[in-house]
C-alpha positions as CSV (number, residue, x, y, z in Angstrom):
1,M,-0.8,16.0,4.2
2,P,2.4,14.3,5.3
3,H,3.2,14.5,9.0
4,L,5.9,13.5,11.5
5,E,4.1,10.7,13.4
6,I,6.3,7.9,12.1
7,E,9.5,9.9,12.6
8,K,8.5,10.7,16.2
9,S,7.8,7.0,17.0
10,L,11.4,6.1,16.2
11,A,14.6,6.9,18.1
12,G,17.9,8.2,16.6
13,I,18.7,9.6,13.2
14,I,16.0,9.0,10.7
15,C,16.0,9.6,6.9
16,G,13.3,9.5,4.4
17,I,14.0,8.0,0.9
18,D,12.0,8.4,-2.3
19,E,12.7,8.2,-6.0
20,A,11.6,9.9,-9.2
21,G,11.5,8.5,-12.7
22,R,10.5,4.8,-12.6
23,G,7.9,5.2,-15.3
24,P,9.5,7.3,-18.0
25,W,11.0,5.9,-21.2
26,A,14.2,8.0,-21.1
27,G,16.7,9.3,-18.6
28,P,18.0,8.0,-15.3
29,V,16.0,7.1,-12.2
30,V,16.9,9.5,-9.3
31,A,16.6,8.9,-5.6
32,A,17.0,11.2,-2.6
33,A,17.5,10.7,1.1
34,V,16.6,13.5,3.5
35,I,17.3,13.9,7.3
36,L,15.0,16.8,8.5
37,G,16.7,19.6,10.4
38,E,15.4,21.1,13.6
39,Q,13.5,23.8,11.6
40,V,11.3,21.7,9.3
41,P,10.4,23.8,6.2
42,T,6.7,24.5,5.8
43,G,4.8,23.5,2.7
44,I,6.4,20.0,2.2
45,D,4.1,17.6,0.4
46,D,4.1,14.8,-2.1
47,S,6.1,16.3,-5.0
48,K,3.4,15.2,-7.5
49,K,0.9,17.5,-5.8
50,L,3.0,20.6,-6.0
51,K,3.2,22.9,-9.0
52,P,6.7,23.2,-10.5
53,Q,7.4,26.7,-9.1
54,K,6.3,25.7,-5.6
55,R,8.3,22.5,-5.8
56,E,11.4,24.6,-6.6
57,E,10.8,27.0,-3.7
58,I,10.4,24.2,-1.2
59,Y,13.4,22.3,-2.7
60,Q,15.5,25.4,-1.9
61,K,14.2,25.4,1.7
62,I,15.0,21.7,2.1
63,I,18.6,21.9,0.9
64,E,19.2,25.0,3.1
65,T,17.8,23.4,6.3
66,C,18.2,19.6,6.0
67,R,20.9,17.0,5.3
68,Y,20.3,15.3,2.0
69,G,21.9,12.9,-0.5
70,I,21.1,12.3,-4.1
71,G,21.8,9.1,-6.1
72,Q,20.9,7.9,-9.5
73,A,21.0,4.9,-11.7
74,S,21.8,5.3,-15.4
75,V,19.8,4.1,-18.4
76,E,22.4,1.4,-18.9
77,E,21.9,0.2,-15.3
78,I,18.2,0.3,-15.7
79,D,18.4,-1.8,-18.9
80,S,20.9,-4.3,-17.4
81,L,19.4,-4.7,-13.9
82,N,15.7,-3.8,-14.4
83,I,14.0,-0.7,-13.1
84,L,13.2,-2.1,-9.6
85,Q,16.9,-3.1,-8.9
86,A,18.1,0.1,-10.5
87,T,15.8,2.1,-8.2
88,K,17.2,0.2,-5.2
89,L,20.7,1.0,-6.4
90,A,19.8,4.7,-6.7
91,M,18.4,4.7,-3.2
92,L,21.6,3.1,-1.8
93,R,23.6,5.8,-3.5
94,A,21.4,8.5,-2.1
95,Y,21.8,7.1,1.4
96,E,25.6,6.9,1.0
97,A,25.6,10.5,-0.3
98,L,24.2,11.6,3.1
99,N,27.6,10.7,4.6
100,T,25.6,10.1,7.9
101,A,24.9,6.8,9.5
102,C,21.2,6.6,10.2
103,D,19.3,4.5,12.7
104,H,16.2,4.2,10.6
105,A,15.4,4.7,6.9
106,L,11.8,5.3,5.8
107,I,11.3,4.0,2.3
108,D,8.5,5.0,0.0
109,G,6.6,2.1,-1.5
110,N,6.6,-1.6,-0.6
111,Q,10.1,-2.7,-1.6
112,L,13.3,-2.2,0.5
113,P,16.7,-1.5,-0.9
114,H,19.9,-2.9,0.8
115,L,20.9,-0.3,3.3
116,P,23.2,-0.6,6.4
117,C,20.5,0.5,8.9
118,K,17.0,-0.5,10.0
119,M,14.4,0.1,7.3
120,Q,10.6,0.5,7.2
121,Y,8.7,0.8,4.0
122,V,5.8,3.2,3.9
123,I,3.1,2.8,1.2
124,K,2.3,6.2,-0.3
125,G,5.0,7.5,2.0
126,D,5.3,10.8,0.2
127,S,1.7,11.5,1.3
128,V,2.3,10.3,4.9
129,S,5.9,11.0,6.0
130,Y,7.4,14.5,6.1
131,S,10.9,13.0,5.5
132,I,9.8,10.9,2.5
133,A,7.9,13.9,1.1
134,A,11.0,16.0,1.4
135,A,13.0,13.3,-0.4
136,S,10.3,13.1,-3.1
137,I,10.8,16.9,-3.8
138,I,14.6,16.6,-4.0
139,A,14.4,13.6,-6.3
140,K,11.7,15.1,-8.6
141,V,13.4,18.5,-8.9
142,T,16.8,16.9,-9.6
143,R,15.5,14.6,-12.2
144,D,13.4,17.3,-13.9
145,R,16.6,19.4,-14.2
146,I,18.5,16.5,-15.7
147,L,15.7,16.0,-18.3
148,Q,15.8,19.7,-19.1
149,E,19.6,19.4,-19.8
150,L,19.0,16.4,-22.0
151,H,16.3,18.3,-23.8
152,A,18.8,20.9,-24.8
153,E,20.8,18.2,-26.6
154,F,17.8,16.3,-28.0
155,P,15.0,18.9,-28.3
156,H,12.8,16.9,-30.7
157,Y,11.6,14.6,-27.9
158,N,10.3,17.5,-25.8
159,W,11.8,16.0,-22.6
160,A,11.6,19.5,-20.9
161,G,7.8,19.1,-21.2
162,N,7.1,15.4,-20.8
163,K,10.1,14.5,-18.6
164,G,10.7,11.3,-20.6
165,Y,7.2,9.9,-20.2
166,G,5.5,8.3,-23.3
167,T,3.4,11.2,-24.3
168,A,2.2,11.9,-27.8
169,D,5.0,14.5,-28.5
170,H,7.6,12.0,-27.3
171,I,6.2,9.3,-29.5
172,Q,6.2,11.7,-32.5
173,G,9.8,12.6,-31.8
174,I,10.8,8.9,-31.8
175,E,8.9,8.3,-35.0
176,K,10.8,11.1,-36.7
177,H,14.2,10.8,-35.1
178,G,14.5,7.3,-33.8
179,I,15.8,6.0,-30.5
180,S,18.4,8.1,-28.6
181,I,21.2,6.9,-26.3
182,H,19.1,8.2,-23.4
183,H,16.1,5.9,-24.1
184,R,15.5,2.8,-21.9
185,R,15.8,0.0,-24.4
186,S,14.5,-2.6,-22.0
187,Y,11.1,-0.8,-21.8
188,A,8.5,-2.5,-24.0
189,P,7.5,0.5,-26.2
190,I,11.2,1.3,-26.9
191,R,12.1,-2.3,-27.4
192,A,9.2,-2.8,-29.9
193,R,10.3,0.2,-31.9
194,L,13.9,-1.1,-32.0
195,E,12.6,-4.5,-33.2
196,T,10.5,-3.0,-36.0
197,A,13.4,-0.9,-37.1
198,V,15.6,-3.9,-37.7
């Protein structure tokens, strides 16, 4: 379970930052930054370990008790920058959306974005740090909602179910209806289908 040991070892204002959506074939990558409030919500965990309904419940607790910022990078930015740089851009935008100068930012993973504060990366941070786990929930719920909205426009890819990942139903949708404006054309499976369609 995540804990507060890293946060307690640091002085000043601390935020946790995480992203959702690096692997999918479609939709933006979303990042969130969270500064925990005095009353830390219970039940915070790595978003991937929580069932959707529980994730939504804890999301609501977090936005009611914590300061948070959300940022995203578009499909066009992913294709032009690459997913790593687009993720860093989304993290910067999430940090800026906090509208709070932090003394330290705890970043999930092993790559640091460019932020105007001290940073520390934490491998598997959403399983270790409460702040990062909270950010993972905000990012995941936000991105899932975006994909549900896109599903309403493009139902044949079943993005409400697969969230843009390369599942069998997503592949079937591509085979029947082609590539949409929301697909990441720089991703090998999408690029290969575009090349064979020419």
